[in-house]
KEKE-3310 file (N, C-alpha, C; in steps of 0.2 Angstrom, whole numbers, plus 5000, padded with zeros to 4 digits):
npx = (4933:4931:4923:4929:4940:4933:4928:4939:4945:4931:4934:4950:4945:4936:4943:4951:4942:4942:4954:4956:4947:4947:4961:4956:4949:4963:4969:4957:4956:4970:4971:4959:4965:4975:4969:4967:4977:4981:4972:4973:4983:4985:4975:4976:4978:4968:4959:4967:4963:4957:4948:4944:4947:4960:4962:4974:4983:4993:5008:5022:5033:5033:5028:5036:5041:5029:5023:5030:5030:5015:5013:5019:5009:4999:5004:5004:4991:4980:4968:4964:4963:4978:4979:4988:4990:5000:4999:5001:5005:5000:4992:4987:4980:4970:4960:4958:4955:4941:4923:4919:4933:4951:4960:4973:4985:4999:5012:5024:5029:5023:5009:4996:4992:4978:4973:4975:4964:4952:4949:4948:4932:4925:4924:4932:4944:4964:4978:4995:5006:5022:5032:5047:5066:5067:5083:5084:5088:5102:5102:5112:5118:5126:5137:5141:5156:5161:5151:5152:5151:5144:5139:5128:5124:5124:5116:5106:5106:5106:5094:5087:5086:5097:5113:5114:5120:5134:5148:5144:5144:5156:5171:5178:5171:5160:5154:5140:5123:5111:5097:5083:5077:5064:5051:5033:5021:5011:5017:5025:5037:5042:5037:5043:5055:5055:5051:5059:5074:5072:5067:5055:5057:5053:5054:5065:5059:5059:5061:5058:5046:5039:5025:5026:5039:5047:5049:5058:5067:5073:5073:5083:5093:5096:5099:5115:5116:5107:5102:5093:5080:5076:5069:5078:5078:5075:5083:5095:5090:5090:5107:5115:5107:5106:5117:5121:5123:5137:5133:5139:5139:5144:5152:5162:5159:5148:5139:5125:5118:5111:5120:5121:5109:5100:5092:5099:5112:5126:5119:5108:5101:5097:5092:5073:5060:5045:5029:5015:4997:4984:4966:4956:4943:4942:4949:4942:4934:4934:4944:4951:4960:4966:4972:4982:4987:4995:5001:5010:5020:5023:5036:5039:5054:5060:5058:5064:5077:5079:5070:5076:5076:5081:5079:5065:5069:5071:5061:5052:5045:5040:5030:5023:5016:5008:5000:4994:4987:4979:4969:4962:4951)
npy = (4983:4974:4977:4988:4981:4976:4983:4989:4978:4977:4989:4988:4978:4982:4993:4983:4980:4989:4992:4982:4982:4991:4989:4982:4988:4994:4986:4982:4994:4997:4985:4986:5000:4990:4983:4993:4999:4986:4983:4999:4998:4983:4988:4994:4979:4973:4980:4976:4965:4951:4945:4934:4931:4933:4936:4935:4933:4932:4939:4927:4933:4940:4932:4920:4932:4937:4926:4921:4932:4930:4920:4921:4931:4925:4917:4927:4930:4919:4917:4922:4919:4917:4918:4917:4914:4911:4914:4925:4940:4948:4939:4938:4949:4952:4942:4954:4966:4965:4961:4960:4955:4948:4954:4957:4960:4953:4960:4962:4970:4989:4996:4993:5007:5004:4994:5002:5008:5000:4999:5009:5010:5002:5007:5005:5007:5006:5007:5008:4996:4996:4985:4979:4976:4970:4958:4955:4940:4936:4917:4902:4887:4876:4870:4877:4887:4896:4906:4919:4929:4945:4957:4971:4970:4956:4952:4954:4952:4936:4932:4940:4933:4935:4932:4916:4904:4897:4902:4913:4923:4924:4916:4908:4901:4887:4878:4878:4878:4888:4888:4896:4900:4906:4917:4913:4924:4928:4934:4946:4948:4943:4955:4964:4960:4962:4972:4982:4978:4970:4979:4982:4974:4959:4942:4928:4918:4901:4901:4895:4895:4896:4890:4889:4893:4883:4874:4882:4882:4871:4864:4873:4869:4857:4859:4860:4870:4879:4895:4908:4917:4924:4932:4937:4928:4916:4908:4915:4904:4894:4889:4879:4869:4883:4892:4912:4924:4935:4953:4967:4982:4991:4997:4986:4969:4963:4957:4949:4953:4952:4963:4972:4975:4987:5002:5013:5008:4992:4987:4990:4993:4982:4980:4982:4988:4979:4974:4975:4975:4986:4981:4997:4997:4985:4984:4996:4992:4978:4972:4964:4966:4975:4980:4968:4975:4982:4976:4970:4982:4986:4977:4969:4975:4969:4954:4954:4950:4935:4930:4932:4944:4963:4978:4990:5006:5015:5026:5027:5017:5020:5030:5025:5018:5027:5032:5022:5018:5031:5030:5021:5033)
npz = (5479:5469:5462:5457:5449:5439:5432:5425:5419:5407:5403:5394:5387:5378:5373:5366:5356:5348:5346:5336:5326:5320:5315:5305:5301:5295:5288:5277:5271:5264:5257:5248:5242:5235:5229:5219:5214:5207:5199:5190:5186:5178:5167:5154:5151:5147:5140:5130:5127:5117:5105:5094:5074:5062:5043:5032:5016:5001:4999:4994:4999:5007:5016:5026:5035:5039:5044:5055:5063:5069:5073:5087:5091:5091:5104:5115:5111:5113:5111:5099:5082:5070:5052:5039:5022:5007:4994:4983:4978:4970:4966:4979:4982:4973:4985:4994:4987:4986:4994:5010:5012:5013:5028:5027:5016:5013:5002:4989:4984:4978:4978:4965:4952:4947:4956:4968:4962:4960:4976:4978:4972:4979:4989:4999:5014:5013:5019:5017:5026:5029:5032:5030:5023:5007:4997:4980:4976:4966:4961:4960:4955:4967:4964:4954:4949:4943:4938:4947:4950:4940:4932:4932:4918:4915:4922:4914:4900:4903:4908:4897:4886:4879:4881:4878:4884:4896:4888:4881:4889:4898:4886:4892:4901:4902:4888:4889:4889:4898:4909:4914:4932:4941:4951:4947:4936:4948:4960:4967:4967:4955:4944:4954:4948:4933:4930:4937:4937:4924:4915:4909:4897:4893:4898:4893:4883:4887:4897:4915:4927:4943:4956:4967:4979:4985:4979:4967:4973:4975:4960:4955:4961:4959:4945:4935:4928:4933:4935:4944:4952:4965:4986:4998:5008:5006:4999:5012:5021:5011:5008:5010:4998:4988:4980:4981:4968:4966:4967:4954:4953:4950:4956:4961:4966:4973:4986:4994:5008:5025:5030:5021:5010:5012:5009:5004:5003:4998:4991:4987:4971:4971:4982:4991:4995:5008:5007:5017:5017:5025:5027:5033:5035:5041:5050:5059:5062:5068:5084:5085:5075:5071:5082:5078:5071:5074:5083:5072:5068:5081:5084:5070:5069:5079:5070:5060:5056:5057:5047:5038:5032:5030:5043:5043:5045:5062:5064:5054:5059:5069:5063:5057:5066:5078:5066:5067:5078:5078:5073:5086:5088)
capx = (4938:4930:4919:4935:4944:4930:4926:4948:4942:4928:4938:4953:4943:4931:4949:4956:4941:4943:4960:4956:4943:4956:4966:4953:4947:4968:4970:4952:4959:4976:4968:4955:4970:4978:4964:4962:4984:4981:4963:4974:4990:4979:4967:4978:4977:4962:4957:4970:4960:4954:4946:4939:4952:4964:4965:4982:4986:4997:5015:5025:5042:5032:5024:5039:5040:5022:5021:5035:5024:5007:5016:5024:5005:4997:5007:5003:4982:4978:4958:4964:4970:4980:4977:4991:4993:5003:4993:5005:5006:4997:4985:4982:4977:4961:4956:4961:4952:4934:4919:4920:4938:4954:4961:4980:4985:5005:5015:5033:5029:5020:5000:4997:4989:4971:4973:4970:4958:4949:4948:4942:4926:4921:4924:4939:4951:4967:4983:5000:5015:5031:5038:5055:5070:5076:5087:5080:5097:5103:5104:5113:5118:5134:5144:5143:5162:5163:5149:5151:5147:5140:5138:5118:5120:5127:5111:5101:5108:5104:5087:5083:5089:5103:5117:5110:5126:5140:5153:5142:5150:5165:5172:5182:5166:5160:5152:5135:5114:5110:5095:5085:5071:5059:5043:5026:5019:5003:5022:5029:5046:5043:5035:5050:5061:5049:5049:5064:5077:5071:5064:5049:5057:5051:5061:5068:5054:5061:5061:5053:5042:5037:5021:5031:5046:5052:5048:5060:5074:5073:5078:5088:5097:5096:5101:5122:5117:5101:5102:5086:5078:5072:5072:5083:5074:5074:5094:5098:5084:5094:5112:5115:5104:5109:5125:5122:5132:5138:5129:5144:5134:5145:5160:5163:5154:5143:5138:5117:5116:5108:5122:5121:5105:5098:5088:5104:5117:5129:5116:5103:5102:5095:5084:5067:5055:5040:5024:5008:4989:4979:4961:4955:4938:4940:4953:4940:4927:4934:4948:4959:4962:4971:4978:4986:4992:4998:5007:5016:5024:5029:5037:5043:5060:5063:5059:5066:5083:5078:5068:5079:5071:5084:5076:5065:5072:5065:5055:5046:5041:5034:5027:5015:5013:5006:4996:4987:4981:4975:4960:4959:4951)
capy = (4984:4967:4980:4989:4974:4969:4988:4989:4973:4979:4991:4982:4973:4987:4996:4978:4976:4995:4992:4976:4983:4997:4988:4977:4994:4998:4982:4983:5000:4992:4981:4993:5003:4986:4981:4998:5000:4983:4985:4999:4993:4981:4991:4992:4974:4972:4985:4971:4955:4951:4935:4931:4929:4934:4933:4937:4930:4938:4937:4921:4934:4942:4921:4919:4935:4938:4919:4921:4935:4927:4913:4924:4935:4920:4914:4932:4933:4917:4919:4925:4914:4925:4916:4915:4909:4916:4914:4930:4947:4948:4937:4941:4959:4950:4940:4957:4970:4961:4962:4955:4950:4947:4959:4959:4960:4954:4962:4962:4979:4994:4994:4996:5014:4999:4989:5009:5012:4995:4998:5018:5009:4997:5012:5005:5010:5007:5006:5003:4997:4994:4979:4976:4979:4962:4959:4951:4936:4928:4911:4897:4877:4875:4871:4881:4890:4899:4915:4918:4936:4944:4963:4969:4968:4951:4949:4957:4947:4932:4933:4942:4929:4938:4926:4908:4901:4903:4905:4918:4930:4922:4912:4899:4898:4881:4878:4876:4882:4890:4887:4902:4900:4910:4912:4915:4930:4928:4934:4953:4945:4943:4959:4967:4960:4962:4980:4985:4974:4972:4987:4980:4968:4949:4937:4925:4911:4895:4903:4889:4899:4894:4897:4886:4894:4878:4870:4882:4881:4861:4862:4876:4864:4850:4861:4863:4876:4882:4902:4909:4923:4925:4936:4935:4923:4910:4909:4911:4896:4886:4891:4872:4869:4886:4898:4915:4924:4944:4956:4970:4987:4997:4999:4979:4964:4966:4950:4951:4950:4958:4969:4975:4973:4995:5006:5019:5003:4993:4983:4993:4992:4975:4982:4982:4987:4973:4978:4972:4981:4983:4984:5000:4996:4982:4989:5000:4985:4972:4972:4960:4967:4981:4975:4963:4979:4988:4971:4969:4987:4987:4969:4968:4976:4961:4948:4953:4947:4927:4926:4934:4951:4971:4981:4997:5013:5015:5034:5026:5011:5024:5036:5020:5015:5034:5031:5016:5022:5037:5022:5018:5038)
capz = (5474:5466:5457:5451:5442:5431:5426:5422:5413:5403:5400:5392:5384:5375:5370:5362:5352:5347:5345:5332:5321:5317:5311:5303:5292:5287:5280:5272:5266:5261:5251:5240:5235:5230:5221:5211:5208:5203:5193:5186:5180:5171:5163:5146:5148:5149:5133:5124:5127:5111:5100:5085:5069:5057:5039:5027:5009:4996:4994:4995:5000:5016:5019:5034:5041:5043:5049:5064:5069:5069:5080:5091:5094:5095:5110:5117:5110:5112:5107:5089:5078:5063:5047:5036:5017:5005:4984:4979:4983:4964:4968:4989:4983:4969:4989:4998:4985:4987:4996:5014:5009:5019:5031:5026:5009:5009:4994:4989:4979:4981:4978:4958:4952:4945:4963:4973:4959:4963:4982:4976:4967:4980:4995:5005:5012:5014:5023:5018:5032:5026:5036:5031:5019:5004:4994:4977:4977:4960:4965:4956:4960:4974:4960:4950:4952:4938:4939:4956:4951:4937:4934:4931:4912:4910:4923:4911:4895:4904:4908:4892:4884:4872:4883:4882:4887:4897:4884:4877:4894:4896:4883:4898:4903:4899:4884:4889:4891:4904:4912:4919:4936:4943:4952:4940:4937:4954:4965:4967:4964:4947:4945:4954:4939:4926:4931:4938:4933:4915:4914:4906:4895:4893:4903:4891:4882:4891:4908:4922:4935:4949:4961:4976:4979:4988:4971:4966:4976:4971:4952:4955:4967:4954:4940:4936:4922:4932:4940:4946:4957:4971:4990:5001:5014:5003:5000:5017:5020:5009:5007:5008:4990:4983:4979:4977:4962:4970:4959:4953:4954:4946:4956:4963:4966:4983:4989:4997:5016:5030:5031:5013:5010:5013:4999:5004:5006:4994:4988:4984:4970:4971:4991:4987:5002:5006:5015:5021:5016:5029:5024:5036:5034:5045:5058:5064:5065:5070:5088:5084:5066:5073:5086:5077:5064:5079:5085:5068:5068:5086:5086:5064:5069:5082:5071:5054:5052:5060:5045:5030:5031:5033:5046:5041:5050:5068:5062:5049:5061:5074:5061:5054:5074:5075:5061:5070:5085:5078:5073:5091:5091)
cpx = (4939:4928:4925:4939:4939:4931:4933:4944:4940:4932:4942:4952:4937:4940:4953:4950:4941:4946:4959:4951:4947:4959:4964:4952:4953:4967:4964:4955:4965:4974:4966:4961:4974:4977:4961:4968:4984:4978:4969:4980:4987:4975:4969:4979:4971:4957:4960:4969:4957:4954:4943:4946:4956:4967:4969:4979:4988:5003:5020:5033:5042:5032:5029:5039:5031:5018:5025:5029:5017:5006:5015:5016:5000:4996:5003:4994:4980:4971:4960:4969:4970:4979:4982:4994:4997:5003:5002:5003:4999:4986:4983:4976:4971:4955:4954:4955:4944:4928:4920:4928:4943:4956:4970:4983:4997:5008:5023:5034:5025:5015:5002:4990:4979:4969:4969:4965:4951:4945:4942:4936:4921:4923:4930:4943:4957:4973:4989:5006:5018:5031:5045:5057:5072:5077:5085:5088:5096:5107:5106:5119:5127:5137:5147:5148:5162:5156:5146:5151:5148:5137:5128:5118:5120:5120:5106:5098:5109:5097:5085:5085:5095:5109:5114:5114:5132:5147:5149:5145:5153:5169:5178:5175:5163:5150:5142:5126:5113:5100:5092:5078:5067:5052:5039:5025:5012:5010:5026:5033:5046:5044:5041:5057:5060:5050:5057:5073:5078:5068:5059:5049:5054:5055:5061:5061:5054:5061:5055:5052:5038:5032:5025:5039:5052:5056:5055:5066:5075:5075:5080:5096:5099:5098:5109:5122:5110:5106:5093:5084:5073:5074:5075:5082:5076:5081:5097:5097:5091:5102:5114:5115:5105:5114:5124:5126:5133:5139:5135:5139:5138:5154:5163:5160:5151:5139:5130:5117:5111:5111:5123:5116:5100:5095:5094:5109:5121:5125:5106:5099:5100:5088:5079:5063:5046:5033:5017:5000:4988:4971:4957:4950:4937:4944:4948:4933:4929:4941:4952:4963:4969:4975:4982:4991:4998:5007:5014:5021:5025:5034:5041:5051:5064:5067:5063:5070:5082:5074:5070:5078:5077:5079:5073:5068:5064:5058:5053:5044:5035:5032:5020:5013:5010:5001:4988:4983:4980:4969:4955:4952:4943)
cpy = (4978:4970:4983:4985:4975:4977:4989:4984:4975:4984:4994:4980:4979:4990:4987:4979:4980:4995:4989:4980:4989:4997:4985:4983:4996:4994:4983:4991:4999:4989:4982:4999:4996:4985:4988:5000:4993:4980:4993:5002:4986:4981:4991:4986:4969:4973:4980:4964:4954:4946:4937:4930:4933:4937:4937:4931:4937:4934:4931:4923:4934:4938:4922:4926:4936:4931:4917:4925:4935:4922:4918:4929:4932:4917:4920:4932:4925:4913:4921:4923:4919:4916:4917:4912:4913:4910:4918:4935:4948:4945:4934:4946:4957:4947:4946:4963:4967:4961:4957:4949:4950:4954:4961:4958:4960:4955:4963:4971:4983:4993:4997:5003:5008:4995:4994:5011:5007:4995:5006:5015:5003:5003:5008:5010:5007:5008:5004:5002:4994:4993:4976:4978:4973:4964:4954:4948:4933:4921:4905:4892:4879:4874:4872:4886:4894:4909:4916:4924:4940:4952:4962:4970:4962:4947:4948:4950:4939:4931:4938:4939:4931:4935:4920:4903:4902:4904:4912:4925:4929:4917:4905:4899:4892:4884:4875:4880:4882:4892:4892:4898:4905:4908:4917:4923:4933:4930:4945:4954:4947:4950:4967:4966:4963:4972:4985:4982:4973:4976:4985:4976:4961:4948:4932:4917:4907:4898:4896:4893:4895:4896:4895:4887:4889:4871:4872:4878:4872:4861:4871:4872:4859:4852:4863:4869:4879:4890:4905:4916:4921:4931:4930:4927:4918:4907:4907:4902:4892:4886:4884:4870:4872:4889:4907:4919:4936:4945:4962:4976:4993:4998:4992:4975:4965:4958:4951:4947:4953:4965:4973:4978:4983:4998:5012:5014:5002:4990:4983:4994:4988:4975:4985:4982:4983:4976:4971:4979:4979:4990:4990:4999:4990:4980:4991:4994:4979:4973:4971:4960:4973:4981:4969:4966:4982:4984:4970:4973:4989:4980:4968:4970:4968:4956:4946:4951:4941:4928:4932:4942:4957:4972:4989:5003:5013:5021:5029:5023:5014:5028:5027:5018:5020:5032:5026:5016:5029:5034:5021:5026:5037)
cpz = (5468:5458:5451:5445:5437:5429:5421:5417:5407:5400:5393:5385:5378:5371:5365:5356:5347:5342:5332:5326:5317:5312:5305:5296:5289:5284:5275:5265:5261:5255:5246:5238:5233:5225:5216:5208:5206:5194:5187:5181:5176:5165:5154:5145:5147:5141:5127:5125:5122:5110:5093:5077:5064:5054:5035:5021:5007:4997:4999:5002:5007:5019:5028:5037:5043:5048:5057:5066:5071:5074:5084:5095:5096:5102:5117:5117:5110:5110:5100:5086:5071:5059:5040:5030:5014:4995:4981:4981:4973:4964:4973:4986:4978:4978:4995:4996:4984:4995:5002:5011:5015:5022:5031:5019:5009:5003:4995:4985:4979:4975:4969:4956:4949:4949:4967:4969:4959:4971:4983:4973:4972:4989:5001:5004:5015:5017:5022:5024:5028:5030:5036:5023:5013:5000:4989:4976:4968:4961:4960:4963:4962:4970:4954:4952:4949:4935:4944:4954:4942:4937:4933:4924:4909:4914:4918:4904:4895:4907:4901:4885:4877:4876:4883:4883:4891:4893:4881:4883:4895:4892:4888:4900:4900:4892:4884:4893:4896:4905:4915:4924:4936:4948:4948:4943:4942:4958:4960:4962:4956:4944:4944:4948:4935:4928:4931:4936:4926:4911:4910:4899:4896:4893:4895:4886:4886:4898:4910:4926:4937:4952:4967:4974:4978:4983:4967:4970:4975:4964:4952:4958:4963:4950:4939:4933:4923:4937:4938:4949:4961:4979:4994:5007:5012:5000:5006:5020:5018:5003:5007:5003:4987:4983:4977:4976:4969:4965:4961:4950:4949:4950:4965:4965:4973:4982:4995:5005:5022:5033:5023:5011:5014:5008:4999:5002:5001:4988:4987:4974:4964:4979:4984:4996:5001:5013:5016:5019:5021:5027:5033:5040:5041:5051:5065:5066:5071:5075:5085:5077:5068:5078:5083:5071:5073:5082:5079:5067:5073:5085:5079:5066:5071:5076:5061:5051:5053:5052:5039:5026:5034:5038:5044:5048:5056:5067:5056:5055:5066:5073:5059:5063:5076:5072:5062:5074:5084:5077:5078:5091:5087)
residu = (MET:LYS:PHE:LYS:LYS:TYR:LEU:MET:PHE:LEU:LEU:ILE:ALA:ALA:LEU:ALA:VAL:VAL:VAL:ALA:ALA:CYS:GLY:SER:ASP:SER:LYS:GLU:GLY:ASP:ASN:LYS:GLU:LYS:GLU:ASN:GLU:THR:SER:GLU:ASN:THR:GLY:ALA:GLU:SER:ASP:SER:LYS:VAL:GLU:GLY:SER:VAL:VAL:ILE:ASP:GLY:SER:GLY:THR:VAL:TYR:PRO:LEU:MET:ALA:LYS:LEU:ALA:GLU:GLU:TYR:MET:VAL:GLU:LYS:PRO:ASP:VAL:SER:VAL:GLU:VAL:SER:ARG:ALA:GLY:THR:SER:ALA:GLY:PHE:GLU:LYS:PHE:LEU:VAL:LYS:ASP:GLY:THR:ASP:PHE:ASN:ASP:ALA:SER:ARG:VAL:ILE:LYS:ASP:GLU:GLU:LYS:ALA:LYS:ALA:GLU:GLU:LEU:GLY:MET:GLU:ILE:LYS:GLU:LEU:LYS:VAL:ALA:LEU:ASP:GLY:LEU:THR:ILE:VAL:THR:HIS:PRO:ASP:ASN:ASP:TRP:ALA:THR:GLU:LEU:THR:GLN:ASP:GLN:VAL:LYS:ASP:ILE:PHE:LEU:GLY:LYS:SER:THR:LYS:TRP:SER:ASP:ILE:ASN:PRO:LYS:TRP:PRO:ASP:GLU:LYS:ILE:GLN:THR:TYR:GLY:PRO:ASN:GLU:ASN:HIS:GLY:THR:TYR:GLU:PHE:PHE:TYR:GLU:ASN:ILE:LEU:GLU:GLU:GLN:ASP:LEU:VAL:SER:ASP:ILE:ASN:LEU:GLN:GLN:ASP:TYR:SER:THR:LEU:VAL:THR:LEU:VAL:ALA:GLU:ASP:LYS:ASN:ALA:ILE:GLY:PHE:PHE:GLY:PHE:GLY:TYR:TYR:ASP:ASN:ASN:LYS:ASP:LYS:VAL:LYS:ALA:VAL:LYS:ILE:ASP:PHE:GLY:GLU:GLY:PRO:VAL:GLU:PRO:SER:LEU:ASP:THR:ILE:ALA:GLU:ASP:GLY:ASP:TYR:ALA:GLY:TYR:THR:ARG:PRO:VAL:PHE:THR:TYR:LEU:ASN:VAL:ASP:HIS:ALA:LYS:GLU:LYS:PRO:GLN:VAL:LEU:ASP:TYR:ALA:LEU:PHE:ILE:MET:ASN:ASN:VAL:ASN:LYS:PHE:ALA:GLY:GLU:THR:GLY:PHE:ALA:PRO:ILE:PRO:GLU:GLU:GLU:ALA:LYS:THR:LEU:ILE:SER:ASP:LEU:GLU:ALA:LEU:LYS:LYS)
# end
């Protein structure tokens, strides 16, 4: 009897060991499956772990948008340093179109033929990325309560020097000399104004041109007879210092705003696309450069409004994203 009980005990103990082993195997299998799932789920993240630096220069107008994107990107990718400067569109192209130049050049105008030729001479492939829409904004001193609305022709007459006093435009306005201000020749905004608004006629000889936009804002804010021009974002961030002039394009005065700035909108006459240009060779050689380019186009419309720009159509953004994705192949 005792022997049978002993055999029964051994049998139960053996069964317990087998069950425990099976349970352990099952758990290990489950854990392995979970590990595989986790690995699959984070595979894209692993691929996107990049490091190094990205160097950007160019447009002072585009700077606030690109600086915001760089800030957001570096939160997600702390191993990448994105340096954004603002020498101006033309000055930026000089730093971009050289051997071992910058990775991106921000521009508030399209690239010129001579700049394209320089890229070809260097054997450099570049990619134009349209990032937002800007509204050229005419601004005055906040106490200017007379020139609140101007026609396109009146703006031209002021900046060409044909109207030198406010009273030249309207006899009821002050008999005071108009002082004009704007960004200097390094900036795409100057070139846009000269080429598109003034139709390549020389600006009035005594215009005060500045490299720094904050200086420009201050000068207009301190001169009651001032009138100047720059991108909408600089006005939008300084509404307490300067006043925007409504522009009559032929169907009544239009105030620049994120609602009116559009290539087919009410403010179309003063609306322009802004860009960043990518060195494609750098994007192929340096993963962080391509990664940042993709981040720009996937997020630019999210941050355009808060930095003073109207967004580009989503279809255009998606096309550019596809073009950039193709560089991975």
